Backbone as CSV, one residue per row, in Angstrom:
resi,resn,N_x,N_y,N_z,CA_x,CA_y,CA_z,C_x,C_y,C_z
1,MET,0.950,-1.265,-0.205,-0.061,-0.004,-0.028,0.786,1.122,0.098
2,GLU,0.452,2.250,-0.758,1.299,3.482,-0.916,1.205,4.484,0.117
3,ALA,2.200,4.988,0.724,1.831,5.821,1.863,1.322,7.070,1.339
4,GLN,0.173,7.524,2.280,-0.489,8.859,1.897,0.508,9.931,2.600
5,VAL,0.165,11.121,1.926,0.840,12.286,2.441,-0.063,13.629,3.029
6,ILE,0.078,13.978,4.094,-1.184,14.914,4.585,-0.225,16.100,4.504
7,GLU,-0.711,17.014,3.731,-0.317,18.446,3.701,-0.759,19.572,4.877
8,PHE,0.009,20.397,5.274,-0.474,21.437,6.034,-0.320,22.787,5.641
9,LYS,-0.839,23.790,6.349,-0.930,25.245,5.812,0.961,25.492,5.770
10,ARG,1.688,25.065,6.720,3.008,25.490,6.596,3.870,24.754,5.883
11,ASN,2.995,23.947,4.719,3.930,22.946,3.904,4.585,21.946,4.795
12,ASP,4.338,21.709,5.863,5.012,20.431,6.205,4.403,19.371,5.974
13,LYS,4.860,18.244,5.786,4.471,16.881,5.386,4.772,15.889,6.220
14,ILE,3.864,15.049,6.653,3.931,13.753,7.538,3.840,12.382,6.824
15,ASP,4.801,11.569,6.749,4.433,10.313,5.684,3.722,9.472,6.927
16,THR,2.450,8.860,6.480,1.538,8.294,7.237,2.006,7.009,7.498
17,SER,3.157,6.530,6.742,3.444,4.991,6.683,4.164,4.750,8.027
18,GLU,4.648,6.060,8.653,5.622,6.141,10.010,4.660,6.194,10.969
19,LEU,3.112,6.556,11.028,2.169,6.846,12.227,1.667,5.178,12.470
20,VAL,1.745,4.231,11.223,1.617,2.950,11.574,2.502,2.573,12.836
21,LYS,3.435,2.742,12.789,4.688,2.183,14.014,3.774,2.623,15.282
22,ASN,3.364,3.728,15.268,3.142,4.613,16.389,1.269,3.610,16.949
23,THR,0.916,2.629,16.239,-0.054,1.835,16.839,0.330,1.146,17.862
24,ARG,1.511,0.789,18.087,2.130,0.178,19.251,2.318,0.665,20.601
25,LYS,2.425,2.014,20.404,2.490,2.999,21.462,1.190,3.156,22.283
26,ILE,0.771,2.799,23.238,-0.447,2.923,24.095,-0.726,4.201,24.571
27,ARG,-1.999,4.769,24.147,-2.334,6.130,24.583,-1.846,6.391,26.134
28,ASP,-1.633,7.803,26.596,-1.507,7.726,27.589,-2.759,7.511,28.692
29,GLY,-2.649,7.160,29.868,-3.610,6.758,30.883,-4.529,5.859,30.561
30,LEU,-4.334,5.013,29.698,-5.006,3.576,29.297,-4.347,2.639,30.390
31,ILE,-3.092,2.435,30.743,-2.733,1.687,31.823,-1.625,2.367,32.784
32,SER,-1.618,1.790,33.808,-0.558,2.313,34.678,0.357,1.246,35.131
33,PRO,1.907,1.944,35.412,3.186,1.161,35.616,2.879,0.069,36.299
34,ALA,3.620,-1.001,36.319,3.763,-1.971,37.065,4.001,-1.813,38.388
35,LYS,3.379,-2.542,39.536,3.339,-2.223,40.723,4.122,-3.003,41.514
36,GLU,4.863,-4.093,40.899,5.718,-4.948,41.288,6.470,-5.577,39.924
37,TYR,7.572,-6.102,40.564,8.815,-6.860,39.477,7.906,-7.951,39.035
38,VAL,7.650,-8.041,37.585,7.513,-9.554,37.203,8.703,-10.480,36.243
39,GLU,9.141,-11.563,36.707,9.991,-12.159,36.037,9.245,-13.497,35.382
40,ASP,9.522,-13.601,34.086,8.957,-15.047,33.310,10.074,-15.680,33.185
41,GLU,9.771,-17.120,33.558,10.689,-18.215,33.278,11.031,-18.685,31.998
42,VAL,11.883,-18.255,31.279,12.287,-18.333,30.018,14.010,-18.520,29.811
43,VAL,14.113,-19.126,29.007,15.451,-19.450,28.753,16.139,-18.428,28.102
44,LYS,17.459,-17.909,28.633,18.150,-16.745,27.508,18.706,-17.150,26.407
45,ASP,18.484,-16.554,25.710,18.953,-17.015,24.388,20.265,-16.276,23.964
46,HIS,21.186,-17.303,23.761,22.415,-16.770,23.285,23.021,-17.139,22.199
47,ALA,22.054,-17.332,21.076,22.443,-17.528,19.602,22.964,-16.510,18.944
48,ALA,24.001,-16.457,18.211,24.919,-15.494,17.501,23.756,-15.566,16.398
49,GLU,24.001,-14.105,15.833,23.178,-13.866,14.635,24.005,-13.337,13.361
50,PRO,23.425,-13.770,12.280,24.194,-13.259,11.152,24.277,-11.561,10.798
51,ILE,25.160,-10.942,10.297,24.798,-9.707,9.840,24.142,-9.504,8.490
52,LYS,22.825,-9.054,8.466,22.014,-9.243,7.364,22.215,-8.146,6.362
53,LYS,22.252,-6.910,6.975,22.240,-6.225,6.231,23.959,-5.608,5.664
54,LEU,23.837,-5.421,4.250,25.108,-5.515,3.513,25.842,-3.820,4.120
55,GLU,24.748,-2.921,4.460,25.448,-1.896,4.725,26.240,-1.904,6.214
56,ASP,25.534,-2.706,7.107,26.483,-3.077,8.250,27.352,-3.565,7.930
57,ILE,27.925,-4.265,6.962,29.146,-5.196,7.031,29.916,-3.979,6.440
58,VAL,29.555,-3.359,5.478,30.772,-2.044,4.944,30.963,-1.401,6.159
59,ARG,30.117,-0.948,7.017,30.188,0.077,8.076,31.346,-0.709,8.972
60,ILE,31.204,-1.878,9.177,32.203,-2.411,10.453,33.568,-2.453,9.672
61,SER,33.736,-2.610,8.385,34.986,-2.678,7.662,35.729,-1.418,7.543
62,LYS,34.759,-0.579,7.339,35.291,0.687,7.109,35.792,1.323,8.727
63,PHE,34.902,1.047,9.731,35.215,1.334,11.022,36.457,0.614,11.299
64,LEU,36.743,-0.204,11.044,38.230,-0.937,11.396,39.367,-0.420,10.654
65,ILE,39.087,-0.162,9.641,40.093,0.315,8.737,40.399,1.912,9.249
66,SER,39.600,2.634,9.581,39.565,4.148,9.948,40.389,4.342,11.024
67,GLN,40.257,2.879,11.829,41.247,2.776,13.283,42.361,2.343,13.011
68,GLY,42.693,2.009,11.928,44.216,1.409,11.578,44.410,0.040,11.945
69,ARG,43.063,-0.582,12.134,42.955,-2.145,12.827,42.834,-3.007,11.381
70,TYR,43.708,-3.398,10.845,43.984,-4.013,9.370,43.763,-5.478,9.715
71,ARG,44.419,-5.962,10.803,44.362,-7.214,11.244,42.977,-7.512,11.356
72,ASP,42.365,-6.815,12.114,41.123,-7.086,12.489,40.180,-6.992,11.347
73,ASN,40.226,-6.180,10.336,39.300,-6.217,9.288,39.630,-7.178,8.404
74,MET,41.023,-7.954,8.355,41.402,-8.918,7.457,40.571,-10.084,8.250
75,LEU,40.505,-10.039,9.355,39.812,-11.394,10.128,38.480,-11.518,9.956
76,PHE,37.556,-9.994,9.753,36.231,-9.937,9.627,36.214,-10.696,8.316
77,ILE,36.684,-10.060,7.254,36.536,-10.145,5.763,36.856,-11.499,5.356
78,VAL,37.729,-12.202,5.918,38.217,-13.604,5.839,37.213,-14.561,6.369
79,GLY,36.594,-13.940,7.511,35.654,-14.796,8.502,34.248,-14.946,7.442
80,ILE,33.641,-13.700,7.156,32.586,-13.752,6.630,32.572,-14.288,5.137
81,ASN,33.665,-14.345,4.490,33.509,-14.805,3.198,33.940,-16.338,3.062
82,PHE,34.733,-16.955,3.930,35.317,-18.282,3.736,34.234,-19.160,4.548
83,GLY,33.367,-18.420,5.701,32.639,-19.396,6.156,33.098,-20.389,7.078
84,LEU,34.403,-20.233,7.696,34.979,-21.457,8.413,34.570,-21.037,9.924
85,ARG,34.751,-22.222,10.544,34.390,-22.370,12.356,35.594,-21.500,12.797
86,VAL,35.477,-20.855,13.845,36.591,-19.696,14.333,37.744,-20.815,14.643
87,SER,37.712,-22.163,15.206,38.844,-22.886,15.492,39.716,-23.222,14.006
88,ASP,39.166,-23.138,12.752,39.802,-23.201,11.584,40.195,-22.051,10.895
89,LEU,39.589,-20.684,11.083,39.890,-19.694,10.911,40.688,-18.980,11.467
90,ARG,41.327,-19.310,12.998,42.122,-18.328,13.620,43.554,-18.988,13.335
91,VAL,43.616,-20.143,12.734,45.139,-20.602,12.853,45.310,-20.756,11.170
92,LEU,44.711,-19.866,10.417,45.259,-19.740,9.023,46.429,-18.978,8.740
93,ARG,47.227,-19.621,7.888,48.725,-18.831,7.640,48.610,-18.370,6.342
94,PHE,49.359,-17.326,6.168,49.583,-16.458,4.843,49.719,-17.661,3.749
95,SER,50.658,-18.679,3.896,50.703,-19.718,2.891,49.506,-20.415,2.867
96,ASN,48.338,-20.185,3.492,47.374,-21.144,3.072,46.496,-20.606,1.759
97,LEU,46.853,-18.955,1.809,46.090,-18.258,0.643,47.193,-17.801,-0.639
98,ILE,48.331,-17.737,-0.051,49.629,-17.309,-0.976,50.440,-18.123,-1.625
99,ASN,50.776,-18.086,-2.428,51.777,-19.339,-3.162,53.133,-18.856,-2.947
100,SER,54.327,-19.709,-3.161,55.507,-19.306,-2.844,56.042,-18.155,-3.860
101,ASN,55.322,-18.084,-4.787,55.773,-16.966,-5.909,54.820,-15.649,-5.364
102,PHE,54.388,-15.680,-4.538,53.548,-14.179,-3.893,52.424,-13.995,-4.916
103,THR,51.569,-15.107,-5.207,50.539,-14.979,-6.142,49.473,-15.611,-5.086
104,PHE,48.274,-15.061,-5.309,46.883,-15.745,-4.546,46.766,-16.891,-5.160
105,LYS,46.437,-17.777,-4.179,46.000,-19.320,-4.829,44.451,-18.995,-5.374
106,ASP,43.822,-19.961,-6.096,42.440,-19.988,-6.450,41.969,-20.402,-5.372
107,THR,42.143,-21.461,-4.786,41.522,-22.524,-3.605,42.409,-22.895,-2.866
108,PHE,42.244,-23.472,-1.819,43.054,-24.203,-0.696,42.173,-24.770,0.110
109,PRO,42.873,-26.180,0.683,42.401,-27.406,1.168,42.158,-27.064,2.757
110,VAL,41.385,-27.391,3.758,40.963,-27.068,4.851,40.399,-28.337,5.588
111,PHE,41.192,-29.146,6.290,40.937,-29.973,7.171,40.126,-29.772,8.423
112,GLU,39.013,-29.658,8.445,38.400,-29.212,9.560,38.227,-29.570,10.842
113,LYS,38.397,-28.865,11.586,38.949,-29.706,13.065,37.779,-30.519,13.875
114,LYS,36.375,-29.858,13.844,35.362,-30.501,14.318,34.576,-31.686,13.704
115,THR,35.117,-31.476,12.282,34.529,-33.045,11.645,35.462,-34.080,11.275
116,ARG,37.007,-33.774,11.668,37.821,-34.743,11.270,37.699,-36.065,11.952
117,ASN,37.228,-35.801,13.348,36.919,-36.971,14.320,35.403,-37.359,14.146
118,THR,34.775,-37.019,13.336,33.279,-37.398,13.152,32.921,-38.023,11.881
119,ARG,33.814,-37.439,10.744,33.454,-38.394,9.663,34.291,-39.585,9.525
120,LYS,33.476,-40.438,9.030,34.088,-41.865,8.816,35.134,-41.765,7.595
121,ARG,34.834,-41.018,6.633,35.742,-40.815,5.568,36.568,-39.439,5.722
122,LYS,37.582,-39.288,5.946,38.336,-38.114,5.920,38.311,-37.311,4.817
123,LYS,37.938,-36.058,4.687,37.759,-35.494,3.578,38.134,-33.716,3.844
124,ASN,39.029,-33.094,2.990,39.159,-31.856,2.752,37.862,-30.943,2.515
125,ARG,37.816,-29.506,3.055,36.807,-28.673,2.827,37.626,-27.992,1.813
126,TYR,37.413,-26.925,0.415,38.140,-26.374,-0.399,37.621,-25.177,-0.327
127,ILE,38.356,-23.967,0.073,37.941,-22.592,-0.027,38.507,-21.736,-1.372
128,THR,37.741,-21.295,-1.681,37.688,-20.604,-3.209,38.124,-19.049,-2.421
129,ILE,39.112,-18.282,-2.928,39.602,-16.958,-2.365,38.836,-16.035,-3.533
130,ASN,38.116,-15.154,-2.793,37.519,-14.202,-3.998,37.811,-12.775,-3.629
131,GLN,37.744,-11.886,-4.617,38.321,-10.606,-4.425,38.513,-9.873,-3.296
132,ALA,37.347,-9.826,-2.316,37.060,-9.476,-1.330,38.188,-9.486,-0.166
133,VAL,38.345,-10.631,0.025,39.406,-11.466,0.635,41.130,-10.742,0.153
134,ILE,41.128,-11.045,-1.102,42.721,-10.456,-1.702,42.967,-8.783,-1.444
135,GLU,41.587,-7.870,-1.165,41.631,-6.511,-0.910,41.874,-6.649,0.558
136,ALA,41.454,-7.215,1.233,41.673,-7.158,2.604,43.092,-7.800,3.030
137,VAL,43.535,-8.916,2.695,44.854,-9.407,2.857,45.874,-8.435,2.361
138,THR,45.614,-7.674,1.202,46.785,-6.703,0.419,46.923,-5.650,1.067
139,LEU,45.570,-5.227,1.879,45.562,-3.845,2.677,46.210,-4.003,3.945
140,TYR,46.209,-5.047,4.683,46.998,-5.335,5.911,48.498,-5.676,5.390
141,LEU,48.683,-6.283,4.300,50.284,-6.401,4.130,50.780,-4.726,3.676
142,GLU,49.920,-4.124,2.908,50.636,-2.783,2.802,50.843,-1.749,4.150
143,HIS,50.127,-2.241,5.274,50.491,-1.479,6.316,51.302,-2.244,7.383
144,THR,51.856,-3.523,7.268,52.104,-4.139,8.163,53.613,-4.704,7.694
145,ASP,54.879,-4.702,8.522,56.072,-4.699,7.793,56.621,-6.173,8.495
146,ASN,57.640,-6.567,7.708,58.420,-7.922,8.113,57.024,-9.273,8.355
147,VAL,56.494,-9.261,7.333,55.414,-10.526,7.236,56.092,-11.545,6.271
148,CYS,55.985,-13.073,6.872,56.257,-13.984,6.274,55.159,-14.671,5.928
149,LEU,55.357,-15.677,4.749,54.180,-16.678,4.475,53.939,-17.456,5.503
150,SER,54.857,-18.097,6.388,54.453,-19.027,7.304,53.860,-18.265,8.632
151,ASP,53.702,-16.964,8.930,53.271,-16.307,9.772,51.588,-16.517,9.760
152,TYR,51.456,-16.744,10.955,49.834,-16.809,11.097,49.082,-15.498,10.868
153,MET,47.946,-15.544,10.341,47.500,-14.215,9.626,46.833,-13.329,10.919
154,PHE,46.056,-14.354,11.797,45.493,-13.538,12.983,46.219,-13.515,14.189
155,TYR,47.426,-12.693,14.299,48.387,-13.669,15.216,47.914,-12.674,16.825
156,SER,48.350,-13.025,17.970,48.018,-12.564,19.105,48.580,-11.035,19.049
157,ASN,48.164,-10.075,20.229,49.033,-8.773,20.122,49.792,-8.803,20.959
158,LEU,49.824,-10.059,21.747,51.128,-10.480,22.908,52.124,-10.271,22.490
159,GLY,52.183,-10.843,21.180,53.789,-11.350,20.864,53.833,-11.234,19.061
160,ARG,54.965,-11.626,18.654,55.313,-11.641,17.265,54.241,-12.374,16.417
161,PRO,53.957,-12.607,14.934,53.484,-13.257,14.350,53.388,-14.990,14.398
162,THR,54.515,-15.176,14.764,55.005,-16.663,15.070,54.858,-17.128,16.476
163,ASP,54.176,-16.147,17.486,54.079,-16.697,18.622,52.739,-17.529,18.690
164,GLY,51.796,-17.290,17.905,50.401,-17.995,18.145,49.154,-17.285,17.346
165,PRO,48.479,-17.981,17.511,47.070,-16.895,16.728,46.206,-16.505,17.971
166,LEU,45.202,-15.758,17.256,44.138,-14.964,18.535,43.695,-16.189,19.049
167,HIS,43.315,-16.104,20.305,42.268,-17.008,20.924,41.060,-16.693,20.733
168,ARG,40.294,-17.826,20.499,38.801,-17.636,19.965,38.012,-16.582,21.168
169,ASN,38.277,-16.503,22.344,37.640,-15.770,23.250,37.846,-14.282,22.968
170,THR,39.194,-13.819,22.527,39.465,-12.610,21.813,38.830,-12.058,20.746
171,ILE,38.704,-12.872,20.199,37.768,-12.827,18.747,36.406,-12.586,19.099
172,ASP,35.925,-13.303,19.944,34.618,-13.255,20.299,34.419,-11.874,21.227
173,GLN,35.149,-11.469,22.285,35.253,-10.047,22.603,35.513,-8.827,21.487
174,MET,36.195,-9.267,20.951,36.228,-8.240,19.700,35.264,-7.733,18.774
175,LEU,34.149,-8.884,18.536,33.059,-8.774,17.920,31.961,-8.187,18.583
176,LYS,32.138,-8.521,19.684,30.744,-8.367,20.694,31.212,-6.577,20.886
177,LYS,32.309,-6.009,20.978,32.760,-4.520,21.109,32.338,-3.889,19.845
178,ILE,32.415,-4.445,18.755,32.285,-3.819,17.345,30.847,-3.546,17.349
179,ALA,30.079,-4.576,17.870,28.441,-4.285,17.875,28.402,-3.270,18.713
180,VAL,28.571,-3.221,20.021,28.422,-2.103,20.793,29.040,-0.551,20.396
181,ASP,29.946,-0.580,19.784,30.813,0.775,19.123,30.060,1.458,18.015
182,LEU,29.439,0.406,17.042,28.514,0.783,16.075,26.966,0.739,16.350
183,ASP,26.854,0.514,17.309,25.365,0.494,17.917,24.464,-0.203,17.052
184,LEU,25.107,-1.752,16.709,24.554,-2.493,16.038,23.483,-3.294,16.774
185,ASN,22.268,-3.503,16.517,21.405,-4.449,17.161,21.563,-5.952,16.700
186,ILE,22.657,-6.291,17.026,22.795,-7.528,16.358,23.764,-8.616,17.679
187,HIS,23.398,-9.555,17.691,23.782,-10.518,19.023,25.253,-11.225,18.337
188,MET,26.374,-10.669,18.455,27.621,-10.869,17.894,28.359,-11.878,18.658
189,SER,29.310,-12.857,17.874,29.858,-13.794,18.635,30.736,-14.461,17.370
190,THR,31.756,-15.260,17.777,32.546,-15.683,16.735,31.789,-16.739,15.579
191,HIS,30.474,-17.148,16.080,29.789,-17.801,14.982,28.920,-16.833,14.102
192,THR,28.967,-15.619,14.447,28.429,-14.654,13.535,28.874,-14.610,11.946
193,LEU,30.320,-14.837,12.218,31.016,-14.908,11.002,30.633,-15.927,9.972
194,ARG,30.485,-17.163,10.306,30.304,-18.145,9.759,28.744,-18.176,9.269
195,LYS,28.099,-17.385,10.137,26.488,-17.809,9.790,26.304,-16.216,8.554
196,THR,27.153,-15.414,9.010,26.969,-14.115,7.679,27.273,-14.810,6.581
197,PHE,28.324,-15.747,6.546,28.696,-16.307,5.004,27.215,-17.020,4.674
198,ALA,26.597,-17.833,5.269,25.648,-18.564,4.865,24.345,-17.733,4.394
199,TYR,24.257,-16.916,5.354,23.007,-16.051,5.100,23.186,-15.467,3.714
200,HIS,24.138,-14.830,3.620,24.344,-13.964,1.989,24.530,-15.050,0.902
201,GLN,24.858,-16.182,1.243,25.014,-17.135,0.131,23.813,-17.520,-0.483
202,LEU,22.695,-17.663,0.627,21.550,-18.087,0.045,20.877,-16.627,-0.521
203,ALA,20.926,-15.682,0.357,20.482,-14.659,-0.307,20.703,-14.344,-1.611
204,MET,21.976,-14.140,-1.915,22.608,-14.187,-3.286,22.271,-14.983,-4.193
205,SER,21.537,-16.069,-3.913,21.212,-17.366,-4.748,19.344,-16.779,-5.089
206,ASN,18.748,-15.879,-4.269,17.315,-15.927,-4.341,16.625,-17.203,-3.467
207,ASN,17.249,-17.834,-2.477,16.604,-18.736,-1.784,16.548,-20.011,-2.709
208,ASP,17.259,-20.041,-3.522,17.389,-21.320,-4.563,17.673,-22.610,-3.437
209,PRO,16.640,-23.757,-3.878,16.802,-25.031,-2.969,18.087,-25.413,-3.195
210,ARG,18.775,-25.208,-4.721,19.834,-25.937,-4.698,20.868,-25.555,-4.063
211,LYS,20.928,-24.079,-3.825,22.030,-23.502,-2.922,21.880,-24.114,-1.248
212,LEU,20.693,-23.994,-1.032,20.521,-24.502,0.360,21.008,-25.523,0.439
213,MET,20.730,-26.896,-0.432,21.415,-27.993,-0.246,22.994,-28.076,-0.074
214,LEU,23.162,-27.146,-1.016,24.871,-27.099,-0.794,25.439,-26.556,0.246
215,LEU,24.664,-25.622,0.950,25.115,-24.747,2.295,24.957,-25.962,3.167
216,GLN,23.786,-26.918,3.039,24.216,-27.799,4.151,25.283,-29.099,4.052
217,LYS,25.540,-29.307,3.139,27.082,-29.765,2.621,28.019,-29.120,3.058
218,MET,28.231,-27.951,2.644,29.206,-27.202,3.041,29.492,-27.083,4.822
219,LEU,28.088,-26.613,5.339,28.295,-26.563,6.762,28.440,-27.689,7.504
220,ASN,28.076,-28.881,6.805,28.166,-30.347,7.478,26.860,-30.587,8.546
221,HIS,25.860,-29.968,7.902,24.601,-29.963,9.084,23.928,-31.052,8.120
222,SER,23.206,-32.235,9.224,22.495,-33.477,9.111,20.836,-33.091,8.126
223,THR,20.511,-31.833,8.179,19.383,-31.692,7.443,19.232,-30.412,7.069
224,VAL,18.308,-29.965,6.082,18.183,-28.532,5.548,17.526,-27.928,6.514
225,ALA,16.572,-28.582,7.172,16.113,-27.565,8.562,16.803,-26.862,9.471
226,GLN,17.797,-27.773,9.782,19.106,-27.231,10.512,19.894,-26.012,9.991
227,THR,20.201,-26.197,8.713,20.890,-24.866,7.812,20.026,-23.784,7.963
228,LEU,18.785,-24.062,7.861,17.929,-22.814,7.841,17.552,-22.021,9.373
229,ASP,17.742,-23.105,10.422,17.409,-22.724,11.734,18.819,-22.160,11.973
230,TYR,20.130,-22.359,11.511,21.565,-22.089,11.803,21.659,-20.571,11.429
231,ILE,21.134,-20.234,10.084,21.121,-18.988,9.066,20.595,-18.138,9.976
232,GLY,19.045,-18.260,10.449,18.251,-17.501,11.113,17.203,-17.442,10.308
233,ILE,16.941,-18.045,8.859,15.905,-17.803,8.207,14.622,-18.302,8.976
234,THR,14.646,-19.280,9.435,13.383,-19.746,10.144,12.893,-18.744,11.365
235,SER,13.681,-18.394,12.189,13.213,-17.547,12.974,12.463,-16.343,12.477
236,ASP,13.034,-15.793,11.259,12.516,-14.950,10.435,11.122,-15.085,9.855
237,GLU,10.839,-16.304,9.396,9.903,-16.463,8.756,8.749,-16.956,9.836
238,ILE,9.074,-17.291,10.970,8.096,-17.372,12.196,7.815,-16.274,12.649
239,GLU,8.693,-15.000,12.892,7.865,-13.856,13.219,7.352,-13.192,12.365
240,GLN,7.921,-13.406,10.968,6.764,-12.769,10.033,5.467,-13.307,9.643
241,ALA,5.530,-14.718,10.032,4.074,-15.442,10.229,3.041,-14.949,11.284
242,TYR,3.631,-14.523,12.472,3.025,-13.995,13.613,2.474,-12.816,13.054
243,ARG,3.312,-11.816,12.725,3.023,-10.526,12.558,2.146,-10.199,11.430
244,GLU,1.764,-10.976,10.369,1.105,-10.534,9.194,-0.041,-11.042,9.313
245,LEU,-0.458,-11.909,10.291,-1.497,-13.037,10.448,-3.007,-11.876,10.764
246,ASN,-2.939,-11.126,12.038,-3.901,-9.996,12.231,-5.053,-10.568,12.554
247,LEU,-5.560,-11.836,12.746,-6.983,-12.165,12.721,-7.861,-11.260,13.535
248,GLY,-9.014,-11.062,13.408,-9.897,-10.074,13.965,-9.499,-8.656,13.673
249,SER,-8.746,-8.142,12.961,-8.448,-6.946,12.700,-8.871,-6.537,11.170
250,GLU,-9.876,-5.413,10.823,-10.082,-5.536,9.590,-9.347,-4.547,8.985
251,LYS,-8.355,-3.761,9.433,-7.655,-3.073,8.699,-6.175,-3.906,8.392
252,TYR,-5.608,-4.529,9.278,-4.328,-5.267,9.240,-4.459,-6.817,9.111
253,ASN,-5.463,-7.180,8.510,-5.363,-8.570,8.562,-4.675,-9.121,7.334
254,TYR,-4.281,-10.405,7.108,-3.701,-10.964,6.211,-4.188,-10.681,4.572
255,LEU,-5.434,-10.380,4.679,-5.914,-10.193,3.268,-6.349,-8.809,2.789
256,ALA,-5.911,-7.889,3.757,-6.103,-6.567,3.610,-4.798,-6.215,2.674
257,ASN,-5.453,-5.159,1.569,-4.321,-4.950,0.653,-3.462,-5.877,0.217
258,SER,-3.996,-7.221,-0.157,-3.054,-8.132,-0.796,-3.871,-8.994,-2.049
259,ASN,-3.290,-9.617,-2.792,-3.540,-9.940,-4.031,-3.954,-11.652,-3.594
260,ILE,-4.261,-12.091,-2.303,-4.561,-13.549,-2.197,-6.304,-13.391,-2.323
261,ILE,-6.522,-14.248,-3.083,-8.132,-14.223,-3.606,-8.657,-15.457,-2.681
262,GLU,-9.822,-15.329,-1.929,-10.688,-16.211,-1.197,-11.658,-16.861,-1.995
263,PHE,-11.573,-18.254,-2.241,-12.489,-18.957,-3.038,-13.598,-19.662,-1.981
264,GLU,-14.786,-19.693,-2.548,-15.630,-20.337,-1.817,-15.632,-21.786,-1.834
265,SER,-15.679,-22.586,-1.064,-15.570,-24.004,-0.890,-17.004,-24.630,-1.460
266,LYS,-17.104,-25.624,-2.280,-18.458,-25.937,-2.806,-18.703,-27.465,-1.899
267,VAL,-20.017,-27.683,-1.878,-20.195,-28.949,-1.406,-20.915,-29.745,-2.323
268,ILE,-20.000,-30.811,-2.579,-20.604,-31.816,-3.540,-21.424,-32.714,-3.087
């Protein structure tokens, strides 16, 4: 439905589509504040969320670069483009991505830590290096001296690149602080990187069922439903299902302003 515009004498304009949001605000005097604290017995949701807006991804990268945090930007970009678990991501070395003649590889194998002990048949996962990763790695190298191919890409600030990679808890804290610094309404953790990769793989394909099955295989999930739930698609659809039903409301019910046609059933 197109938003109506109300014009006033002073030529002020109000977009009435914004007024719809105010229907969730109760008018003053209809209800009083709580007289006692009420605590519901629910499980606290700790699930990490993907970064669904492309503009938020760009904001994070620009924020890190503006602060001269080229390693952190490289970690973020590599994480959301490779879709690796943090246990495999944190131990990557430059030699995984770059050949001995200093050219970027097209693909490289990863023997994933979590699945190496569960799969009967030992198998590598092959990662393809895209242009976004090349840009982030190159930017880091341009601003960092004395880097060797054998160095960890994401080394700890406590020592040299050869001393060891970042701890997963350090990465987790870094992502959580980014969400706070940029006022992102996203539950961020190390899983956010992998979930962002999966979410945008599916979005890029316009929810192609074949891509969904491919993601299931890439993420090593047992079912498609598990993959949808992991990405956050299921929860989005459940929320939308509740929000759009509106039974009992003449103005907001699911048939209002829709192309859905009601058919009368015929008794034979």
